N, C-alpha and C positions, 0 to 999 in steps of 0.2 A: 234832735241834732246828733245824739250818740249813734242812732241807727243809721243816719246818713253817712257819718264817718266810717262806720263799719262797712257799708256798701262801697264807699270810695276805696277803702283799703282792699276790698275783695276785687274791685276792678283793676287796681294796680297789680294785684297778684296775677290776674288773668294776663295782663300785658307782659309782666315779667316772665311768666311761663311760656307765653307765645314766642318771645324773643330769645329765650334761653335754649341751651342745648338740652338733650334728653336727660342729662345728669340731674337736671333740676327737679325731676319728678319720678324717675324710675331707674336710670342706669348710672353706673359709676365706673366707666372704663379706666379712669385715671388711677383709681385704687388698685386695680389689677396690674396696671403698669408699674406702680411703685413696688408692689409685692414681688414682681418678677425681677426688677432691678436690684432690690435689696437682697432677695434670695440668691441671685447670681453673685453678688458681692460677698455674701456670707459664705457661700460655697467655696469661693476662692480663698477667703480668709481662713477657712477651716482646713485648708490643704487639699480641697477637692478640685474638680475640673475648672479651668478658666475658659469662659465663653467668649469667643471672638465678637467684636463689636457688631459685625453684620449679622451674625447669628442671634445675638441678643435683641437686635432691632426686629428681626423676624419673629422671635418668640413673643415680644411685646405686641406686635401687630396681631398675632394669633390670639393672644390673651384678650385683646380689645374687640376682636371680631364678633363674638356673640352679642355684644352690646350695640351692634349696628342698629341705628334708629329706624332704618327702613322696615325692620321686621314688625314693629308694633307701635310706631310713633303715634299715629292718629288715634288708635284705640286707647292707649295709655293716657294720651293727652285728654281725651274726652272723659275718661274715668277719674282723672285727677281734678277735673273742674266741675263735674256734674253735681248738682245739689241732691240731697237725699241719699247720700252714699253710706251713711252710718248703718252698720250691720247688714250690708247688702252683699249678695253673691253676684259676681260680675261675669259676663261672657268673656271668653278667651278665643282669639282667632286661631284657625287651624295651624298657621305657621308658628304661632307662639306655643300652642300645645306641643307640637313636634320639638320645639326648642327647649322645653322646660327642663329636661334631664341635663342639658348642657349647662344649665344654671343650677344644677344640683337640687332641683325641685321636682315634686311629683306632678302627675296629671291633675287638672282641675277636677273638682268633685261634681257629682250630679245632684240636682235638686230633689226634693221629696217626691215620692211616687204619687202620681195622680190617680184618680179613680177611673182609669181607662183599662180596657182589656189588655193592651200591650204592657202598660206599666204594672198592672197587677200580676201579670205573668212573670215579669222581671222581679217584682218584689218578692214573689214566692221563692225565688232562687237566691235572694239576698240573705245576708247574715247580719242581724242587728246586734250591736255591742250591748252586753248586759249593763243595766243601769249602774251597777256598782263599779263598773270600770269607766264610767263617763264622769267628766268634771262636774261637780255640783253647781258651779257658777257659770257654766257655759250659756251661750245664747240659746234661744229656743228655735233657731234656724236649723232645720233638719236637712242634712246633706249626707251623701254616701260616697265613699271612696271607690275608685276602680281598681286600686292596687294596694298591696301591703307594703310596709317599709322594707321588708326583705326583697320583694320584687324590685323596688326602687334601688336599693343598694346593689343588687345584682346587675341592674341596668347600668348604673354608674360605673361599675367595674368592667362590664363589657365595653362600654363607651371608651374607658381608659385603655383597655387592651387594643381596641381598634385604632385609636389615635397613635398609640405607641408602635404598633405593627407597621402602620403606614409611614410613620415618622422615621423609624429605624432604617427602613429599606428604601426610602425615597431618593431617587437620583438627584433631585434638585435640593440643594442644601437649604434654600430659603423656604421651600414648601415643607421640608423636614422639620425645621425649627417652628414654622407656623403651626403645624399640627400639634406639636408639643405644647405650644402656648395656649391653644384652644383647650387642651386637657387641663392645663393649669387654671383656666377660667372656671371650668366646671367645679374643680376642687375648691377654688378660692371662694366661690359663692356659698359653699357650705360653712365658711367661716364668717359669714355675715349674719348678725343677730336678727336681721329681718328676713332671712331665708330659712335658717335652721336654729333651733334651740339646742344649745350644748351645755353640758355640765362643765364647770371650770376644771382645769388640771388639778389633780389631787396633790395635797400638801402645799404646793406653791404654784404661782402662776407661771413659773419658769419650767415646770415639769411638763413640757409639751409632749404629746403622745399619750397622755393619760386622760385627756378630755374625751367625752363621749357625746354622740348625737342622741338627743332625746325626742326631737320632734322636727319633721320636715314640713314646712309651710307650703301651701298651694297658693298660687298667685291670683286665683279667683276670689280669695277671701281675705286678702291683705289690704291694709290702708296705705295707699301710695304716699299719703302725707307723712305717715310715720316711717314708712319703708325707706325712703330716700336718706333721711338723716342717719339711720343705723347702717345703711349700706356704705356710707362714706367713711365711717369711723375707722381710723387707723392708728389709734393710740391706746388700744386695750390688749388684753391677753390673746384675744382671737386673732388680731392682725399679727401680733408677735409670733404666735404659733404658726400661722400661715407662712410667714417669712422663713421660719426655721424649717418647716416641712418642704417649702419650695427649694431651699438650699440643698436638701437631700435629694429631692427629685431631679434637680438640675444635674447633680453628679451622676445619678443613676442613668439619666437620659444620655448624657454626653458619652459615658462609657459604653452604653448599649449601642448608640449610633456608630461609634468608632469600630466596635467589634463587628457589627453587621456589614458595614461598608467594606471592611477588609476581606470579607468572605466572597469567593467567586461562585457565581451560579445561584439560581433561585432556591434550590434545595438546601444549600449550606446557609444561605441568608435566613431562610425560614427557621431552621433549627436554632441558629444563634439568636434570632429575634425572640423566639419563644422562651429561651433561657433567660433573656433580660426582661421580658414582659413578666415572667414569673417572679423575679426579684422585686420588680416595682410593685406589682399587685400585692405581694406579701407585705411590703411596707405600707401600702394604703390600708390594708386590713388591720395591721398591727398598731398603726399610729394615727391615721388620718380619718378613716371612716368607721371608727369603733362604735358599735351599738350593742346593747344588751339584747338577749333573746326576747325578753318581754316587750321591748320596743319594736323589734323586727316583725313580730306577729300582729302589730296594730295596723289599722287602716291608715294609709298615707294621706296627708293633707290637713286642711284647716289652718288655723293660726292662733298663736298664744296671745294673752293679754299684752297690750302695748304695740302689737303689730297687726292684729286682726282688724277688719273693717268695723268692728264694734269697739274700737279703742279710740281715744282722743276725741277730737271734734270733727264735725263734718268738713268737707272741703272748703266750704264758704263760711267765713267766720260769723256772718250775721245769722246763720242758722244754729249757732252754738246752743247747746242744751246741757244741763247738768245731768250727765249720764254716768253710770258706773261702767268702767271698761270691762269687757268680757271676752273670754276666748271663744273661738268657733271651732268645734270639734266634730269630725265625722261621727255620725251616730251608727254607722255600720259600713258594710262592705258589699258591693254589688256581687251578683253571681259572675262566675268566670265567663259564661257565654255572653252576658250583657257587656262586660268589659271588652271582649273581643269584637262584638258588634259595634261598639263605640269607636274602637280603633279603625275598623273597616270604614266607618262613616267619615271619620276625619281624613283618612287616606284618600277616600274618593274625592273629597273637597280639595285636597292638595293636588291631586291629579288634574282636577278641573281647573285649577289655577296654574297649571303647568309648572308646579314647584319641584325642585330637586329634593325636597325634604321627604323623609319617610318617618312615620310614627309607629314605633313598635316597642313591645315590652316582653321580657322573658315570662314564661309561664309561672303560674302559682305553684306548679308541681316541681319547679326547679329547686334543687337543694341550695342551701346557703353556700355561695361561692367562696366566701372567706373560710368556711370550714374545709372546703375542698382544696384550696390553695395551701392550707397549713399542713396538709398531709404529704408524706414522701411520695415520690413518683411523678407521673405526668400531671400537668395542670388539668383542671376540668375542661372538657371539650369546648364549652362556651367561651373560654378565655384564650383559647389557642388561636394564633394567627392563621388565617385562611390562605391557602396557596395563591388565590386570585388577588388577595390584598397585597401580597408581596410583589406579584407580577404587575399589578396596576402601579404600585409605587416605583418599581424599577423602570417602568416604561412611561412614567409621567402621564398616566392616563387621566382623562377628564373625569373618570369615575371617582377619583379621590382628590379633585381639585379644590373642593370647598370643605366646610365643616360638616356637610351632610354626607357622611360616609354610608355606602350601601349597607342595608341591614344584613346581618349574618343569618344563615339558615340554622336555627337552633332546634335541637331535639326536645 
């Protein structure tokens, strides 16, 4: 009888998820909306810029956009309901792979190398993490990361630069605000405990800007059952710090946009946009995306206890087993050539699907952009607005009409 009741409860779960919005098992656009609105209110209360109602509406729409259910509804729906999900690495669709950095997350990991000629050749180029640097309680699931945390942070900073450059110069005020909102979504997800493990602010939970990123989780190894609850949380220091940082970013954005709009001609707009991008990126490095060097050098991905697929119960309650929750940690880093081959394969699939998305990452050889932005003089080249980005924005080009901005040519 007890088993029958458990099965019935699981069937009810199936029905509720089927009829509910995507927020029920993976996405939380309402939280992003609240953070934007509260941040704008705090900005005004602190004596900063006051955002017009129409602009605020567009920022909110941009902040909600990356949680469009069309990107991944069916795959996430299946993964939330499939039995046998405990401790499992899941597939991620190409469109979701391309979108991961807009959620503040790294690329999915690759599974253990098989005993094939191709895999063994790639394995020879990989770098396994020394056992002393691996968590002793991790699962025995062997996965390798394609990128380091430094590559991921560089990618997030370049994303932010692109959104800002286009937003500052865009002729259409709605599109300008929308692009800024999408950037806020990216940063907002790094304040979700189910996306990123952070240390708490030092001394007091009110000391926002002292918190640090310790671990970026990859969505191929998370438990959606645990993910959703943490992603909605808006009564802890993470959300409070997100709102405080959003207030500062709103002020930086409003001042930057006004300054660029007042300039005549593409060259003047480019110069002014770069000046305000530099101010904003410096703030991101000093207060929002802080990471120790020891963290930056680690492979990106996996998931901590409480959020990994080896945490909690299975999707279906009647499969419940008494298991000890475990983290899933990448056991190494692929070779750079394999990572590039992986990106080329994903982009080929995106092209085959006629997608506007592009999946790209900065090189492992690229220096830490936060180090570069802290120095006097010009910004690192990777963070500078491109002339064509300003031109596209000024002429309302379709090239910058969505969140899929064209990849920059990086050295």
